[in-house]
C-alpha positions as CSV (number, residue, x, y, z in Angstrom):
1,M,74.0,107.9,75.5
2,K,72.3,110.3,77.9
3,L,71.4,109.2,81.1
4,D,68.1,110.3,81.5
5,R,65.9,109.6,78.9
6,R,61.9,108.7,77.8
7,I,62.3,106.7,74.9
8,T,59.4,106.5,72.8
9,N,60.5,107.2,69.3
10,L,63.4,106.4,66.4
11,I,64.8,109.6,64.8
12,I,66.4,109.0,61.6
13,T,69.1,111.6,61.0
14,G,71.9,112.0,58.2
15,F,72.6,114.3,55.1
16,S,70.4,114.4,52.5
17,G,70.6,111.6,50.1
18,T,71.6,108.8,52.7
19,G,67.8,107.9,52.2
20,K,66.2,109.0,55.3
21,S,63.1,108.9,54.6
22,L,62.6,105.6,52.6
23,V,64.3,104.2,55.2
24,A,62.1,105.6,58.0
25,K,58.8,104.5,56.4
26,A,60.4,100.9,55.5
27,V,61.1,101.0,59.3
28,A,57.8,102.0,60.5
29,R,56.6,99.6,58.7
30,R,58.6,96.7,59.6
31,L,57.8,97.9,63.3
32,N,54.4,98.7,62.8
33,W,55.0,102.4,63.9
34,D,53.4,105.4,62.7
35,F,56.0,107.3,60.1
36,L,56.6,111.1,60.2
37,D,58.9,113.1,57.8
38,T,59.5,116.8,59.1
39,D,60.4,118.2,55.7
40,D,57.0,116.6,54.6
41,E,54.9,118.1,57.5
42,I,56.1,121.4,56.8
43,V,55.3,121.2,53.3
44,K,51.8,120.2,54.0
45,Q,51.8,122.9,56.2
46,T,52.6,125.8,54.1
47,G,51.9,124.6,50.8
48,K,55.3,125.1,49.6
49,P,58.3,122.9,48.5
50,I,61.0,123.5,50.8
51,A,63.4,125.0,48.0
52,E,60.7,127.4,47.4
53,I,60.4,128.4,51.4
54,F,64.3,129.0,51.0
55,R,64.0,131.3,48.2
56,Q,61.3,133.3,49.2
57,D,61.6,133.1,53.1
58,G,64.7,132.2,53.7
59,E,66.5,129.7,55.7
60,G,65.7,131.6,59.1
61,K,62.3,131.3,58.5
62,F,62.3,127.3,57.4
63,R,64.6,127.0,60.5
64,E,61.8,128.6,62.6
65,L,59.1,125.8,61.1
66,E,61.5,123.3,61.4
67,R,61.9,123.6,65.1
68,E,58.2,123.7,65.7
69,T,57.5,120.9,63.7
70,I,60.0,118.9,65.5
71,R,58.4,119.7,68.8
72,K,55.2,118.4,67.6
73,A,56.9,115.3,66.2
74,C,58.5,114.9,69.2
75,Q,55.2,114.4,71.5
76,Q,54.1,111.3,69.7
77,G,54.5,107.9,70.6
78,Q,55.8,104.6,68.5
79,T,56.8,107.0,65.5
80,V,59.8,106.7,63.1
81,I,61.2,110.5,62.6
82,A,62.7,111.6,59.9
83,I,64.3,114.6,60.3
84,G,65.8,117.3,57.7
85,G,69.7,117.1,57.1
86,G,70.4,120.4,59.1
87,A,68.0,119.8,62.2
88,I,70.0,118.3,64.4
89,V,72.5,121.1,64.1
90,D,69.7,123.4,66.4
91,P,70.8,123.0,70.0
92,Q,66.9,122.9,71.0
93,N,66.3,120.2,68.3
94,Y,68.9,118.0,69.4
95,E,68.1,118.1,73.2
96,L,64.1,117.2,72.2
97,L,65.2,114.7,70.0
98,A,67.5,112.7,72.6
99,K,65.5,113.3,75.3
100,T,62.1,111.4,73.9
101,G,64.1,108.9,71.2
102,L,67.1,106.6,70.2
103,I,69.0,109.1,67.1
104,V,70.3,106.7,64.1
105,C,72.0,108.8,61.7
106,L,72.5,107.5,58.1
107,E,76.3,108.3,56.7
108,A,77.6,108.0,53.0
109,K,80.4,109.5,51.5
110,P,80.3,112.8,50.0
111,E,80.3,111.3,46.1
112,T,77.9,108.8,46.5
113,I,75.5,111.8,48.2
114,Y,76.1,113.7,44.7
115,E,75.5,110.2,43.2
116,R,71.7,109.9,44.4
117,L,71.0,113.3,44.6
118,F,71.7,113.9,41.2
119,R,70.2,110.7,39.9
120,E,67.0,111.7,41.6
121,A,67.1,115.0,39.9
122,A,67.9,114.0,36.8
123,Y,65.6,111.0,36.8
124,S,62.7,112.3,38.2
125,P,61.6,115.7,36.7
126,E,58.7,116.1,39.1
127,T,61.4,116.3,42.3
128,E,62.1,119.4,43.1
129,V,66.0,121.0,42.8
130,R,67.4,120.3,45.9
131,P,69.2,123.8,47.7
132,L,72.5,121.6,47.7
133,L,72.2,121.0,43.6
134,A,71.4,124.7,43.1
135,N,75.0,126.0,42.8
136,D,78.1,125.7,39.8
137,N,79.9,122.6,42.5
138,P,77.1,120.7,44.1
139,L,79.9,118.4,45.2
140,E,82.2,120.8,46.8
141,R,79.2,122.1,48.5
142,I,78.0,118.6,49.9
143,R,81.8,118.4,51.2
144,Q,81.5,121.7,53.0
145,L,78.0,121.6,54.4
146,K,78.6,117.8,55.5
147,A,81.8,118.6,57.2
148,S,80.3,121.2,58.8
149,R,77.6,119.1,60.6
150,Q,79.3,116.4,61.3
151,S,80.2,116.8,64.7
152,H,76.6,117.0,65.3
153,Y,75.9,114.0,63.4
154,A,78.6,112.5,65.9
155,K,76.0,112.8,68.2
156,A,73.5,110.3,67.4
157,D,73.2,107.2,69.4
158,W,74.5,104.8,66.3
159,T,75.7,105.4,62.6
160,I,74.8,103.1,59.9
161,H,76.9,103.8,56.7
162,T,74.8,103.4,53.4
163,D,77.6,103.2,50.9
164,G,76.7,100.1,49.2
165,L,73.4,99.3,50.8
166,S,69.7,98.7,50.0
167,I,67.1,100.7,51.8
168,S,65.8,97.7,52.7
169,E,69.5,96.3,54.3
170,V,69.6,99.9,56.3
171,A,66.5,99.6,57.0
172,E,67.3,96.2,58.9
173,E,70.4,97.9,60.3
174,V,68.8,100.5,61.8
175,I,66.2,97.9,63.7
176,R,68.8,96.1,65.1
177,A,70.4,99.0,66.4
178,S,67.2,100.2,67.7
179,R,67.0,96.9,69.6
180,L,70.3,96.8,71.2
181,L,69.9,100.4,72.3
182,R,66.6,100.3,73.7
183,R,68.1,97.2,76.1
184,Y,70.8,99.2,76.9
185,T,69.5,102.4,77.9
186,P,67.1,103.1,81.0
187,S,63.9,103.8,82.0
188,N,61.6,104.6,84.3
189,D,59.8,102.6,86.3
190,K,56.2,104.1,85.0
191,E,57.9,103.4,81.6
192,K,58.5,99.8,81.8
193,A,55.4,99.4,84.3
194,Q,53.2,100.7,81.2
195,S,55.1,98.4,78.7
196,G,55.0,95.2,80.9
197,I,58.8,95.4,81.4
198,D,60.2,94.4,84.6
199,K,61.0,97.6,86.5
200,D,64.3,96.2,88.1
201,I,65.6,95.0,84.6
202,A,68.8,96.9,83.9
203,C,69.3,95.5,80.9
204,L,69.3,92.5,78.9
205,V,72.5,90.4,77.6
206,E,71.3,89.0,74.2
207,T,74.0,86.3,72.9
208,A,74.2,83.6,70.2
209,T,74.2,80.7,73.0
210,Q,71.8,82.7,75.4
211,N,69.7,85.8,76.2
212,Y,69.1,86.9,80.0
213,P,68.1,90.1,82.0
214,V,70.0,91.8,84.6
215,F,68.5,93.0,87.7
216,V,69.7,96.0,89.3
217,G,68.1,97.5,92.5
218,Y,67.2,97.2,96.2
219,G,64.9,94.8,97.9
220,L,65.6,91.9,95.0
221,L,66.4,89.0,97.5
222,D,62.7,89.1,98.5
223,R,61.8,88.3,94.7
224,L,64.4,86.0,94.0
225,G,62.5,83.0,93.8
226,G,59.8,84.7,92.0
227,K,62.1,85.7,89.1
228,M,63.9,82.5,88.8
229,K,60.6,80.8,88.0
230,K,59.9,83.5,85.4
231,A,63.0,82.5,83.9
232,A,61.5,78.9,83.4
233,L,64.2,77.5,86.2
234,S,63.2,74.5,88.7
235,G,64.7,71.7,89.9
236,T,67.2,71.4,93.0
237,V,69.5,74.5,93.5
238,T,72.5,74.4,94.8
239,I,74.0,77.4,96.4
240,I,78.2,78.2,95.9
241,S,79.5,80.7,97.9
242,D,82.4,81.5,99.6
243,E,82.6,81.7,104.1
244,N,82.3,85.7,104.3
245,V,79.4,85.9,102.4
246,C,77.3,82.8,102.8
247,S,77.6,83.8,106.7
248,L,75.5,86.9,105.7
249,Y,73.1,85.8,103.4
250,G,73.5,82.0,103.0
251,S,70.5,81.6,105.4
252,K,68.2,84.3,103.8
253,V,69.1,83.2,100.0
254,E,68.2,79.0,101.1
255,G,64.7,80.5,103.1
256,I,63.8,82.4,100.2
257,L,64.2,79.8,97.7
258,K,62.5,77.1,100.0
259,D,59.7,79.2,100.2
260,A,59.1,79.7,96.4
261,G,59.1,75.7,96.8
262,F,63.0,75.1,95.5
263,A,65.1,72.3,97.2
264,V,68.2,73.9,98.3
265,N,72.0,72.5,99.0
266,S,74.6,74.7,99.5
267,F,78.6,74.4,99.4
268,V,80.7,76.9,100.7
269,V,84.6,77.6,100.0
270,P,87.4,79.9,101.7
271,A,87.2,83.5,100.7
272,G,89.7,84.7,98.4
273,E,91.3,84.1,94.8
274,K,92.9,81.5,96.1
275,T,90.2,79.1,96.1
276,K,89.6,79.6,92.6
277,N,91.2,76.4,91.2
278,M,90.7,73.2,89.7
279,D,91.4,71.6,93.5
280,Y,88.3,73.2,94.7
281,A,86.1,72.4,91.4
282,I,86.8,68.8,91.6
283,K,85.5,69.5,95.7
284,I,82.8,70.9,94.0
285,Y,81.9,68.1,91.5
286,D,82.2,65.1,94.2
287,F,79.5,67.5,95.9
288,L,76.9,67.6,93.5
289,V,77.9,63.3,92.2
290,E,77.0,62.9,95.9
291,H,73.8,64.9,95.8
292,R,72.7,63.3,92.5
293,T,72.3,66.7,90.8
294,E,70.9,66.4,87.6
295,R,71.2,68.6,84.3
296,D,68.1,70.7,84.9
297,D,69.1,71.4,88.4
298,I,70.4,74.9,89.0
299,I,73.5,76.3,90.3
300,I,73.5,79.9,92.2
301,A,76.8,81.8,92.0
302,L,76.2,83.7,95.5
303,G,79.3,86.2,96.1
304,G,81.7,88.3,94.4
305,G,83.7,87.5,91.0
306,M,86.0,84.8,92.6
307,V,82.6,82.7,93.4
308,G,81.2,84.2,90.1
309,D,84.2,82.6,88.1
310,L,84.2,79.2,90.1
311,A,80.4,78.3,90.7
312,G,80.1,79.4,86.6
313,F,83.1,76.8,85.4
314,I,81.1,74.2,87.6
315,A,78.1,74.8,86.0
316,A,79.6,75.1,82.3
317,T,81.4,71.5,82.7
318,F,79.4,69.7,85.2
319,L,77.0,67.2,83.1
320,R,78.1,69.3,80.0
321,G,76.1,72.3,81.5
322,M,73.5,73.0,84.1
323,P,71.2,76.2,84.4
324,W,72.7,78.7,86.7
325,V,72.3,82.5,88.5
326,Q,74.4,84.9,88.8
327,M,74.3,86.8,92.2
328,P,77.1,89.1,92.7
329,T,77.8,90.7,96.1
330,S,80.4,92.7,95.4
331,L,80.4,96.1,93.2
332,V,83.4,94.7,90.8
333,A,81.0,91.7,90.4
334,M,77.6,93.4,89.8
335,V,78.9,95.7,87.1
336,D,81.5,93.5,85.3
337,A,82.4,89.8,86.2
338,S,78.6,88.4,86.3
339,I,77.6,89.8,83.2
340,G,79.0,88.2,80.1
341,G,79.4,84.5,81.0
342,K,83.2,84.5,81.5
343,V,83.7,81.7,83.5
344,G,87.1,79.7,84.4
345,V,90.0,79.0,87.2
346,N,93.3,80.2,88.1
347,H,96.6,78.8,86.7
348,T,99.8,78.8,88.7
349,E,101.2,80.6,85.8
350,G,98.1,83.1,85.2
351,K,94.6,84.0,86.3
352,N,91.9,82.5,84.6
353,L,93.5,80.4,82.2
354,I,91.6,77.2,82.6
355,G,87.6,78.8,81.8
356,A,84.5,78.9,79.2
357,F,82.2,81.3,78.2
358,Y,78.4,80.1,79.9
359,Q,76.1,82.6,80.0
360,P,74.0,82.2,83.3
361,N,70.0,82.2,82.7
362,L,70.0,85.5,84.8
363,V,71.8,87.9,87.1
364,L,70.4,89.7,89.9
365,A,72.1,92.6,91.7
366,E,70.7,93.2,95.2
367,C,72.4,96.9,96.0
368,Q,71.5,96.4,99.9
369,T,74.7,93.8,100.0
370,L,77.5,96.4,99.3
371,T,76.5,98.0,102.4
372,T,78.2,95.1,104.0
373,L,80.9,94.7,101.8
374,P,84.6,95.4,103.5
375,W,85.5,99.3,102.5
376,R,88.5,98.3,100.4
377,E,86.5,95.6,98.6
378,L,84.0,98.3,97.8
379,I,86.4,100.8,96.9
380,S,88.2,98.3,94.5
381,G,84.6,98.1,92.5
382,W,84.5,102.0,91.3
383,A,87.3,100.8,89.2
384,E,85.3,98.6,86.7
385,V,82.6,101.6,87.2
386,I,84.9,104.2,85.6
387,K,86.2,101.9,83.2
388,H,83.3,101.9,81.6
389,G,82.6,105.5,81.2
390,L,86.5,106.0,80.1
391,I,86.2,102.9,76.9
392,L,82.5,103.9,75.9
393,D,81.1,106.5,77.6
394,K,82.0,110.1,78.3
395,E,78.8,111.4,79.8
396,F,78.8,108.8,81.7
397,F,82.8,109.3,83.4
398,E,81.3,112.9,84.0
399,F,78.4,111.6,85.4
400,L,80.8,110.1,87.9
401,E,83.0,112.9,88.2
402,T,80.6,115.2,89.6
403,N,78.7,112.3,92.0
404,V,82.0,111.2,93.6
405,D,80.8,112.2,97.2
406,R,77.5,110.7,96.8
407,L,78.1,107.3,95.3
408,K,80.8,106.8,97.9
409,E,78.4,107.0,100.1
410,L,76.2,104.8,98.4
411,E,73.2,107.2,98.2
412,P,70.8,104.6,97.0
413,E,69.0,106.5,93.8
414,L,72.8,107.2,92.7
415,L,74.4,104.1,93.5
416,T,71.4,102.1,91.7
417,R,71.9,104.6,88.2
418,A,75.2,103.9,88.2
419,I,75.6,100.1,89.3
420,A,72.3,99.9,86.1
421,R,74.5,102.0,83.3
422,S,77.7,100.3,83.8
423,A,76.4,97.0,84.1
424,A,74.6,98.1,80.7
425,I,77.6,99.1,79.1
426,K,79.0,95.9,79.6
427,A,76.1,94.4,78.4
428,Q,76.0,95.9,75.0
429,V,79.4,94.8,74.2
430,V,78.7,91.7,75.2
431,S,76.0,90.8,73.1
432,Q,77.9,92.2,70.4
433,D,81.0,89.8,70.6
434,E,80.3,87.3,73.3
435,K,83.4,85.5,73.0
436,E,85.7,87.8,72.3
437,R,86.1,87.0,68.3
438,E,85.1,90.1,66.3
439,G,87.5,92.3,68.6
440,K,84.7,94.2,70.0
441,R,84.8,93.1,73.5
442,T,88.6,93.5,73.7
443,I,88.0,96.7,74.8
444,L,86.7,95.4,78.1
445,N,90.2,95.0,78.8
446,Y,91.5,98.3,79.4
447,G,93.8,98.3,82.5
448,H,93.5,94.9,82.8
449,T,97.2,93.9,80.9
450,I,99.2,95.1,83.1
451,A,96.2,94.1,86.1
452,H,96.5,90.9,85.4
453,G,100.6,90.7,85.4
454,L,100.6,92.7,88.8
455,E,98.4,90.1,90.3
456,A,100.1,87.0,89.1
457,A,103.3,88.3,90.1
458,T,102.4,88.8,93.7
459,Q,100.6,85.8,93.6
460,Y,97.0,87.4,93.9
461,K,98.0,88.5,97.4
462,R,99.1,92.3,97.1
463,F,96.5,93.7,95.3
464,L,92.5,93.3,94.9
465,H,91.3,93.2,91.4
466,G,89.7,96.4,91.2
467,E,93.3,98.1,92.8
468,A,95.4,96.1,90.2
469,V,92.9,97.3,87.1
470,A,92.9,101.5,89.1
471,I,97.0,101.0,88.3
472,G,96.6,99.3,85.2
473,M,94.6,101.6,83.7
474,V,97.0,104.7,84.4
475,G,99.2,102.5,83.2
476,A,97.5,102.3,79.9
477,A,96.8,105.8,80.1
478,K,100.4,106.9,80.3
479,L,101.2,104.2,77.9
480,S,98.8,105.9,75.4
481,Q,100.3,109.7,75.8
482,R,103.7,108.4,75.4
483,L,102.6,106.6,71.7
484,G,101.0,110.1,70.8
485,L,97.1,108.9,71.5
486,L,96.0,110.4,74.8
487,P,96.3,114.4,75.7
488,S,97.9,114.5,79.0
489,D,94.8,116.1,80.6
490,A,93.0,113.1,79.4
491,V,95.5,111.3,81.4
492,E,95.3,113.5,84.7
493,R,91.3,113.5,84.6
494,Q,91.7,109.6,85.0
495,R,93.7,109.7,87.2
496,A,92.3,112.1,89.5
497,L,88.8,110.4,89.5
498,L,90.6,107.1,90.2
499,Q,92.0,108.6,93.2
500,K,88.7,110.9,94.4
501,F,87.3,106.8,94.7
502,G,90.0,105.9,96.9
503,L,91.8,103.4,94.7
504,P,95.8,103.4,94.3
505,T,97.3,105.1,90.9
506,S,100.8,103.8,91.3
507,L,102.8,100.6,92.2
508,R,103.9,100.1,95.6
509,A,107.3,98.6,95.4
510,K,110.8,99.1,97.3
511,R,112.9,99.8,94.8
512,G,115.2,96.7,96.2
513,N,112.3,94.5,94.5
514,L,111.9,97.0,91.5
515,K,113.9,94.5,89.3
516,L,112.3,91.7,90.3
517,S,108.6,93.1,90.7
518,L,109.1,94.6,86.9
519,V,110.1,90.8,85.3
520,G,107.5,89.2,87.0
521,V,104.8,91.7,86.3
522,T,105.6,91.1,82.4
523,K,106.6,87.8,82.2
524,A,102.7,87.4,83.5
525,M,101.6,89.8,80.8
526,E,102.7,88.0,78.0
527,L,101.1,84.5,79.4
528,D,97.9,86.8,79.4
529,K,94.8,85.8,77.3
530,K,95.1,88.8,75.5
531,V,97.9,88.1,73.8
532,K,97.6,86.9,69.8
533,G,100.7,85.6,67.6
534,K,103.0,86.4,70.8
535,A,102.1,90.1,71.0
536,I,99.6,91.7,73.5
537,R,96.9,93.5,72.3
538,W,97.1,96.5,74.2
539,V,93.7,98.7,74.7
540,L,94.6,102.1,74.6
541,L,92.4,105.6,75.0
542,Q,92.3,108.0,72.4
543,D,90.0,110.1,74.3
544,I,88.0,109.5,77.1
545,G,85.3,107.5,76.1
546,K,87.3,106.4,72.7
547,V,89.5,103.4,72.8
548,V,91.8,101.5,70.1
549,I,93.6,98.6,70.0
550,R,97.1,97.9,68.9
551,S,99.3,95.0,68.7
552,D,102.6,96.9,67.9
553,V,103.4,98.7,71.3
554,P,107.3,98.4,71.7
555,H,108.6,96.7,74.7
556,Q,110.6,99.6,76.3
557,E,107.5,101.7,75.9
558,V,106.0,99.5,78.5
559,L,108.5,98.7,80.4
560,A,109.0,102.5,81.0
561,V,105.4,103.3,81.7
562,L,106.1,100.4,84.6
563,Q,109.3,102.2,85.8
564,D,107.7,105.2,85.8
565,M,104.6,104.1,88.1
566,V,106.6,103.0,90.9
567,E,106.8,105.2,93.9
568,P,110.1,106.3,95.8
């Protein structure tokens, strides 16, 4: 999806016979939007049927008329636009449509399209004969023409396979897609203000158990109290933070909340992954009991991913569930750990083995806090940002490649843009698969199988999470290449970008410890949460922006990759 778009319309594209006009009309009616069919507009303008324009004036003239009609259509707002099957092939048309609307492609098999078009021509004598059917072998013509356009249809934001679906069912799918896409497409502040949307919202997470906003920007701390009240949160706040973050922001956050009318308590834990365990969870439970915390009171997680996991686990389990707010102060937490409701504590045998899915009431990412983050931790966070581009958004990956230096310098506009887009990608996946049951959310674990093995095998002392993920992603890419899924140039692009951001791309172990290290890593990998039926579900790449999940990866291939990644 493009990074800079002014989303005002909904465009329906696809091959002839996929139901574009009928679906667009149904969608417009349900949304109470205007409807426009570019083919109908051309017919009105010329006074000729489409087939007659083709016969008398040629396809070139028709495409010229189509281009001008689309240009005018894109100037409208809140309009569902059905475009001709070949319109999206024209680069000018695509650029205009993509800048001003969300594009949904209706797909169908050639046989389905042929049957629909033939039925329409046979049973509707008043319907003009489509150019597609005006030859000796229309089915073969459909196959050829559809194949030639497929790469252009693939540029759509969403694709719906219409075989076997009614017009009403397809319209419902279009509306569902539109709602999801609109939530995860950044809008500019002017558009948000005009629509009444809080301009600080980067995206919304919508799950079966909770819907909540993710705020990203500068100066958000001062607006924390107001945003909490707008989310209908009240009662006593307990801030859970670590010693490092609390020393920087604890007093300020407390003061802001008190000024907004909240009573505030704080519980501070030692920094570091070693704190995320049941021993500290029990200490926090005792603190909450001592302060007579009630079910409608609020937990605030102020800190990085460790604090978010621990505080969220407390919120999910104390009094069978309390409201809570994520206030991530590290990059990895802003774009990953704070979104999606995965909370938990570590077991001595593995990371996050004890936990739950429990969504926060809101996420507030104050980008200014990154300026006080230790350099190594900041660099670590870019691994998750890069991961989101690798698994779902090639264009975002290219944006990162282009702007490495400015992003590393924390240039405010680009930084906010990168964090907002990365958070939106995570939100999109979480909304479709809240509890990792449908398979969609599993793709977020790209690089994490090896990463969690590395962390557990080194007792969480050698690598920061993002560093382990960076190494894990290189391992997953190499594994993808060994299995014939990923070309070598894509592996190198990934490694090069990770290195430009200062992230490690290989295992750092002495050869004398090689056997012990790899045994420990593989043992920890087998305990990972992605194991199903005693087989590891590997998230692998087929291309930048395209993943595949495999459970049949030979163990010797994994060992070969790990051994290859150990530096001399």
